[in-house]
C-alpha positions in Angstrom: 167.5 -113.6 -16.9 169.4 -115.0 -13.9 172.5 -113.1 -15.0 170.8 -109.7 -14.5 171.9 -109.7 -10.8 174.9 -107.6 -9.8 178.0 -109.8 -9.6 179.4 -107.7 -6.8 176.9 -109.2 -4.3 178.1 -112.7 -5.1 181.4 -112.1 -3.2 181.3 -113.1 0.5 182.5 -110.5 3.0 185.5 -112.7 3.8 186.8 -112.4 0.3 186.4 -108.7 -0.2 190.0 -108.0 0.7 191.4 -110.7 -1.7 193.0 -109.1 -4.9 192.3 -112.2 -7.0 188.7 -112.3 -6.0 188.3 -108.6 -6.8 189.9 -109.1 -10.2 187.5 -112.0 -10.9 184.6 -109.7 -10.0 185.7 -107.0 -12.4 186.3 -109.6 -15.1 182.8 -110.9 -14.7 181.4 -107.5 -14.9 183.2 -106.9 -18.2 182.2 -110.3 -19.6 178.6 -109.6 -18.7 178.6 -106.3 -20.5 180.2 -107.7 -23.6 177.9 -110.7 -23.8 174.8 -108.6 -23.4 175.9 -106.4 -26.3 176.7 -109.5 -28.4 173.4 -111.0 -27.5 171.5 -107.8 -28.5 173.5 -107.5 -31.8 175.2 -104.3 -30.8 178.8 -105.1 -31.8 178.5 -104.5 -35.5 180.9 -107.3 -36.3 183.8 -105.6 -34.7 185.0 -108.7 -32.8 185.6 -112.3 -33.7 182.9 -114.2 -31.8 184.7 -117.5 -31.8 188.0 -116.0 -30.8 186.4 -113.9 -28.0 184.7 -117.0 -26.5 187.9 -118.9 -26.6 189.8 -116.3 -24.7 187.0 -115.9 -22.3 186.8 -119.5 -21.4 190.6 -119.7 -20.9 190.4 -116.7 -18.5 187.5 -118.2 -16.6 189.2 -121.6 -16.4 192.1 -120.0 -14.4 190.1 -117.5 -12.3 187.4 -120.0 -11.3 190.1 -122.4 -9.9 191.4 -119.6 -7.7 187.8 -118.6 -6.7 187.0 -122.2 -5.7 190.2 -122.3 -3.6 189.1 -119.2 -1.8 185.7 -120.6 -1.2 187.2 -123.7 0.3 189.3 -121.5 2.7 186.0 -119.8 3.9 184.0 -123.0 4.3 184.7 -123.3 8.0 183.6 -119.7 8.7 179.9 -120.4 7.7 180.2 -118.3 4.5 177.8 -119.4 1.7 179.0 -118.1 -1.7 176.5 -117.4 -4.3 176.9 -119.1 -7.7 174.1 -117.2 -9.4 176.4 -115.2 -11.6 178.2 -118.3 -12.8 175.0 -120.0 -13.7 173.8 -117.0 -15.7 177.2 -116.7 -17.4 176.9 -120.3 -18.5 173.5 -119.8 -19.9 174.6 -116.6 -21.7 177.6 -118.5 -23.1 175.4 -121.3 -24.4 172.9 -118.9 -26.1 175.7 -116.9 -27.6 177.4 -120.0 -29.0 174.0 -121.1 -30.5 173.5 -117.7 -32.1 177.1 -117.8 -33.5 176.5 -121.3 -34.9 173.3 -120.1 -36.6 175.2 -117.1 -38.1 177.9 -119.4 -39.4 175.3 -121.6 -41.1 173.6 -118.6 -42.6 176.8 -117.4 -44.0 177.6 -120.8 -45.4 174.2 -121.0 -47.1 174.7 -117.5 -48.5 178.2 -118.4 -49.8 176.8 -121.5 -51.5 174.0 -119.5 -53.1 176.5 -117.0 -54.6 178.7 -119.9 -55.8 175.8 -121.4 -57.7 175.0 -118.0 -59.2 178.6 -117.6 -60.5 178.7 -121.2 -61.8 175.4 -120.8 -63.7 176.5 -117.5 -65.2 177.9 -117.5 -68.7 180.2 -114.6 -67.8 183.7 -115.1 -66.4 184.4 -113.6 -62.9 187.9 -113.2 -61.6 190.0 -111.6 -58.9 193.8 -111.3 -58.8 196.6 -109.4 -57.0 198.8 -107.6 -59.6 201.7 -107.4 -57.2 202.1 -111.1 -56.6 200.5 -112.3 -59.9 198.2 -114.5 -57.7 194.8 -115.4 -59.1 192.7 -115.7 -56.0 189.4 -116.5 -57.8 188.3 -117.5 -61.3 184.9 -118.8 -62.2 184.4 -121.8 -64.5 182.5 -119.5 -66.9 185.7 -117.8 -67.8 187.5 -121.1 -68.6 184.6 -122.3 -70.7 184.6 -119.0 -72.6 188.3 -119.5 -73.4 187.7 -123.0 -74.6 189.8 -124.6 -71.9 189.7 -125.7 -68.2 190.4 -123.9 -65.0 193.5 -126.0 -64.6 194.9 -125.1 -68.0 193.9 -121.4 -67.8 197.1 -119.4 -68.3 198.6 -117.3 -65.5 197.4 -113.7 -65.1 200.8 -112.2 -66.2 200.5 -113.9 -69.6 197.0 -112.6 -70.4 198.3 -109.6 -72.2 200.0 -111.9 -74.8 196.5 -113.2 -75.8 195.0 -109.8 -76.6 194.9 -109.0 -80.3 197.9 -106.8 -81.2 195.5 -104.2 -82.9 193.5 -103.7 -79.6 196.1 -101.3 -78.2 193.8 -99.8 -75.6 193.0 -103.1 -73.9 196.7 -104.1 -73.9 197.7 -100.8 -72.4 195.0 -100.9 -69.6 196.0 -104.5 -68.6 199.7 -103.6 -68.6 199.1 -100.7 -66.3 197.0 -102.8 -63.9 199.7 -105.5 -63.8 202.3 -102.9 -63.2 200.1 -101.3 -60.4 200.1 -97.9 -62.1 196.5 -97.8 -63.4 195.0 -94.3 -62.6 191.2 -94.8 -62.9 189.2 -96.9 -60.4 187.1 -98.7 -63.0 187.6 -100.1 -66.5 185.4 -101.1 -69.3 187.1 -102.2 -72.5 186.3 -104.3 -75.6 189.0 -106.4 -77.3 189.7 -109.6 -79.1 191.1 -112.4 -77.0 192.9 -115.5 -78.3 191.1 -118.7 -77.2 192.7 -122.1 -76.6 191.4 -123.3 -80.0 193.5 -120.7 -81.8 190.7 -118.3 -82.7 190.4 -114.6 -81.7 187.0 -113.8 -80.3 185.5 -110.5 -79.1 185.3 -110.0 -75.3 184.1 -107.2 -73.0 185.9 -106.8 -69.7 184.5 -104.6 -66.9 186.0 -104.3 -63.4 187.3 -102.2 -60.6 190.7 -101.9 -59.0 191.4 -101.5 -55.2 194.4 -99.6 -53.9 196.7 -100.0 -50.9 197.7 -97.3 -48.5 200.3 -96.0 -51.0 197.8 -95.6 -53.8 199.0 -98.5 -55.9 196.7 -101.2 -57.3 196.4 -103.9 -54.7 193.8 -106.2 -56.3 191.3 -106.1 -59.1 187.8 -107.6 -59.6 186.5 -108.1 -63.1 183.8 -109.7 -65.3 184.7 -111.1 -68.8 181.7 -111.2 -71.2 181.4 -113.0 -74.5 180.2 -110.4 -77.1 181.6 -112.1 -80.2 178.2 -112.8 -81.8 177.1 -109.2 -81.1 180.2 -107.8 -82.7 179.7 -109.9 -85.8 176.1 -108.7 -86.1 177.2 -105.1 -85.7 179.9 -105.5 -88.3 177.4 -107.2 -90.6 174.9 -104.3 -90.1 177.7 -101.8 -90.7 178.8 -103.5 -93.9 175.2 -103.8 -95.2 174.7 -100.1 -94.5 177.7 -99.1 -96.5 177.8 -101.7 -99.4 175.5 -102.8 -102.1 173.9 -106.2 -101.2 174.1 -107.6 -104.7 177.5 -106.4 -106.0 179.3 -105.9 -102.7 180.5 -102.5 -104.0 180.6 -99.5 -101.6 177.3 -97.6 -101.5 176.9 -94.0 -102.5 177.1 -92.6 -98.9 180.4 -94.5 -98.3 181.7 -93.4 -101.7 180.8 -89.8 -100.8 182.6 -90.2 -97.4 185.8 -91.6 -99.0 185.6 -88.9 -101.7 185.5 -86.2 -99.1 188.5 -87.7 -97.3 190.5 -88.0 -100.5 189.7 -84.4 -101.4 190.7 -83.2 -97.9 194.0 -85.2 -98.2 194.6 -83.8 -101.7 194.1 -80.3 -100.3 196.7 -80.9 -97.5 199.3 -82.6 -99.7 198.7 -80.8 -103.0 198.2 -84.1 -104.9 195.5 -84.5 -107.6 192.5 -86.8 -107.2 191.0 -88.7 -110.2 187.3 -89.6 -110.2 186.0 -91.8 -113.1 182.3 -92.1 -113.7 180.8 -94.7 -116.1 177.1 -94.9 -117.0 176.1 -97.8 -119.2 172.7 -98.3 -120.6 171.0 -101.6 -119.8 174.0 -102.7 -117.7 171.6 -104.3 -115.1 170.6 -106.8 -117.8 174.2 -108.0 -118.0 174.5 -108.5 -114.2 171.1 -110.2 -114.0 171.8 -112.6 -116.9 175.5 -113.2 -117.0 176.4 -112.5 -113.3 178.1 -109.7 -111.5 181.6 -111.1 -112.2 181.0 -110.8 -115.9 179.6 -107.3 -115.3 182.7 -106.3 -113.5 184.9 -107.5 -116.4 182.7 -105.6 -118.8 183.2 -102.4 -116.8 187.0 -102.8 -117.1 186.7 -103.3 -120.9 184.5 -100.3 -121.2 186.9 -98.2 -119.1 189.9 -99.2 -121.1 188.1 -98.6 -124.4 187.0 -95.1 -123.2 190.6 -94.2 -122.4 191.7 -95.5 -125.9 188.9 -93.5 -127.6 190.1 -90.3 -126.0 193.6 -91.0 -127.4 192.3 -91.9 -130.8 193.5 -95.5 -130.8 190.2 -97.4 -130.9 186.8 -97.5 -129.3 184.3 -100.0 -128.0 182.9 -100.8 -131.4 186.4 -101.7 -132.6 186.7 -104.1 -129.6 183.4 -105.8 -130.3 184.1 -106.0 -134.0 187.5 -107.6 -133.4 186.2 -110.2 -131.0 183.4 -111.2 -133.5 185.9 -111.5 -136.4 188.3 -113.6 -134.3 185.5 -116.0 -133.2 184.3 -116.5 -136.8 187.8 -116.9 -138.2 189.0 -119.5 -135.5 185.8 -121.6 -135.7 185.6 -122.7 -139.3 183.7 -125.8 -138.3 180.9 -123.6 -137.1 181.0 -120.6 -139.5 182.8 -122.3 -142.5 183.0 -125.6 -144.3 185.6 -127.4 -142.3 184.7 -130.4 -140.0 185.9 -131.2 -136.5 185.1 -134.6 -135.2 186.1 -133.9 -131.5 187.4 -131.2 -129.2 191.1 -132.1 -130.0 190.4 -131.3 -133.6 188.9 -127.9 -132.7 192.0 -127.1 -130.6 194.3 -128.1 -133.5 192.4 -125.9 -135.9 192.6 -123.1 -133.3 196.4 -123.3 -133.0 196.9 -123.6 -136.8 194.8 -120.5 -137.5 196.7 -118.6 -134.7 200.0 -119.6 -136.4 198.7 -118.3 -139.7 197.7 -115.0 -138.1 201.2 -114.6 -136.6 202.7 -115.3 -140.0 200.6 -112.6 -141.6 201.7 -110.2 -138.9 205.3 -111.3 -139.2 205.3 -112.5 -135.6 207.1 -115.5 -134.0 205.6 -118.6 -135.6 206.4 -120.9 -132.6 203.4 -122.5 -131.0 204.8 -121.5 -127.6 205.1 -117.8 -128.6 201.7 -117.1 -127.2 202.7 -117.9 -123.6 203.6 -114.6 -121.9 207.1 -114.5 -120.4 205.9 -112.7 -117.3 203.6 -115.5 -116.0 204.4 -117.2 -112.6 206.7 -120.2 -113.1 204.1 -122.8 -112.2 201.5 -121.4 -114.5 204.0 -120.8 -117.2 205.2 -124.5 -117.1 201.6 -125.7 -117.3 200.8 -123.4 -120.3 204.0 -124.5 -122.2 203.1 -128.2 -121.6 199.5 -127.6 -122.7 200.6 -125.9 -125.9 203.0 -128.7 -126.8 200.2 -131.3 -126.1 198.0 -129.6 -128.7 200.3 -130.8 -131.4 200.6 -134.3 -130.0 203.8 -133.8 -127.9 202.5 -135.4 -124.7 202.4 -138.6 -122.7 200.0 -141.3 -123.7 196.4 -140.9 -122.6 194.8 -143.0 -119.9 197.9 -144.1 -117.9 199.8 -141.9 -115.4 202.4 -144.7 -114.6 205.0 -143.4 -117.1 204.8 -139.9 -115.5 205.5 -141.4 -112.0 208.4 -143.4 -113.4 209.8 -140.2 -115.1 209.4 -138.3 -111.8 211.4 -141.0 -110.0 214.1 -140.8 -112.7 214.4 -137.0 -112.2 214.6 -137.5 -108.4 217.5 -139.9 -108.9 219.3 -137.4 -111.1 218.8 -134.7 -108.5 220.3 -137.0 -105.8 223.3 -137.7 -108.0 223.8 -134.0 -108.6 223.6 -133.3 -104.9 226.2 -136.0 -104.3 228.6 -134.3 -106.7 228.1 -131.0 -104.9 227.7 -129.0 -108.1 225.3 -126.1 -107.3 224.4 -125.4 -110.9 223.6 -129.0 -111.6 221.5 -129.2 -108.5 219.5 -126.2 -109.6 218.9 -127.6 -113.0 217.9 -131.1 -111.8 215.6 -129.6 -109.2 214.0 -127.6 -112.0 213.4 -130.8 -113.9 211.7 -132.3 -110.9 209.4 -129.3 -110.5 208.7 -129.3 -114.3 207.8 -133.0 -114.2 205.6 -132.4 -111.1 203.7 -129.8 -113.0 203.3 -132.2 -116.0 202.0 -134.9 -113.6 199.5 -132.4 -112.1 198.3 -131.5 -115.6 197.7 -135.2 -116.4 195.8 -135.6 -113.1 193.7 -132.5 -114.0 195.0 -130.6 -111.0 195.9 -126.9 -111.1 199.5 -126.9 -109.7 199.3 -123.3 -108.6 196.1 -123.9 -106.7 197.5 -127.1 -105.2 200.6 -125.3 -104.0 198.7 -122.4 -102.7 196.5 -124.7 -100.6 199.5 -126.5 -99.2 201.1 -123.1 -98.3 197.9 -122.1 -96.5 197.8 -125.5 -94.6 201.5 -125.1 -93.6 200.9 -121.5 -92.4 197.9 -122.5 -90.3 199.7 -125.4 -88.7 202.9 -123.4 -88.0 201.0 -120.4 -86.5 199.1 -122.8 -84.3 202.4 -124.2 -83.1 203.5 -120.7 -82.2 200.3 -120.1 -80.2 200.7 -123.5 -78.4 204.3 -122.7 -77.6 203.2 -119.3 -76.2 200.5 -120.9 -74.1 203.4 -122.9 -72.5 205.4 -119.7 -71.8 208.0 -120.6 -74.4 209.1 -119.5 -77.9 209.7 -121.7 -80.9 213.4 -121.3 -80.6 213.3 -122.7 -77.0 212.2 -126.1 -78.4 214.5 -128.8 -79.8 213.8 -130.4 -83.2 212.2 -133.4 -81.6 209.9 -131.1 -79.5 209.0 -129.1 -82.6 208.1 -132.3 -84.5 205.9 -133.3 -81.6 204.3 -129.8 -81.5 203.7 -130.1 -85.3 201.9 -133.4 -84.8 199.7 -131.9 -82.0 198.8 -128.9 -84.2 198.0 -131.2 -87.1 195.7 -133.3 -84.9 193.9 -130.3 -83.5 193.3 -128.8 -86.9 192.1 -132.1 -88.2 189.6 -132.4 -85.3 188.3 -128.9 -85.8 187.9 -129.6 -89.5 186.0 -132.8 -88.7 183.7 -130.9 -86.3 183.1 -128.3 -89.0 182.3 -130.8 -91.6 179.7 -132.6 -89.4 178.5 -136.2 -89.7 178.8 -137.8 -93.1 175.5 -138.8 -94.8 174.5 -142.4 -94.6 
């Protein structure tokens, strides 16, 4: 290599007393040493190659001008300066620049390779700084896992709000990390995380925290993994291991475990524990032929009859005999000589015979007496209307128009009562509207209690989705105006409708 020559020999004797020339010589010596180490890969990445070369060229640009000026001054003295070191320096600079360029290209290729690996991974990778709440990196896999996009992914400081309230450990760890007080260096926790579609799903988060000079959490790296399917399988296996497959009742090992817990609790508290055992011959035949629901009802009847037998009131034989006698007595068209042309005639005979039985027992003779007072109001209204219909007190068959007209009439009366401002009249007229609504439901063969329960569930789902959507925006429900709440309601309704359509699938053609 041309640059292997000693730069000290390149200075003419006429320049040896010049301070600038001497400084240039020393600089060249230092540059030569550094470039040789760089070329041989002996710097271990301790300097910035591009920055070093920039500073070097600036230094040479100034010192070479001065050196050339000195050479011009000695031109008339027959001094021939050597440029061998400068030529070697240029060659070394070129080779070093080429090597740096190849290193940069290699690093770029490595970066692209790791980027592709992260993008292809189904796990979510993230990095953030707890002190500034800044999310420096987040892979697309995490956004896909949360059923959203990178742009709509919530800020780090709000992640804790999306962890299920029952998963206390995960909420505590994330809170400590965000507050920069986490003690351990690594974390591995399983929890349920609320996704953008409003569903909690099981996730596993593993990562490591890095601390600053003061020992506080400076940044954290983590991987979020979807384990929802695995957790569902584990829960299913656990349930199957502790419950009967056919009946769904707890298995013997689970019963034994609960019994031991109850006995231990009774020993601590001094409270008694009651254990009831029933063994019925041929009970499996009942489940296999009539179904497990009928079998469960039979178990309750047997249990009550057993308690009554111990008190001397009646036993199971009395129960069976009473049921048989009632069926024979109330179905004279089957077991007697009477005739019933249709189902309405059967029901009329049934109610007539019940009235005769109540008269014999000196009970209330009203056809409505059989409706229990403790029934829920909707069910009670439907039963009262049905009893009255059995004796012909009902709207004409086949046409629901009169019922709609009557409902409109009741609504008008409610409006008039509201205008008068009489609270008692309003309550009474509203009751008439509800009673007429139940009557209409009965005519349409709709269970009013089931219909109202379904509407309540629908309202609850929509409202809770509104709350989650508001939380995703960093706001509470009370922060919204009525117009904003109406718009939020419409969005929630539309989202649930789309999810229902996706769950229903394409309609058959």
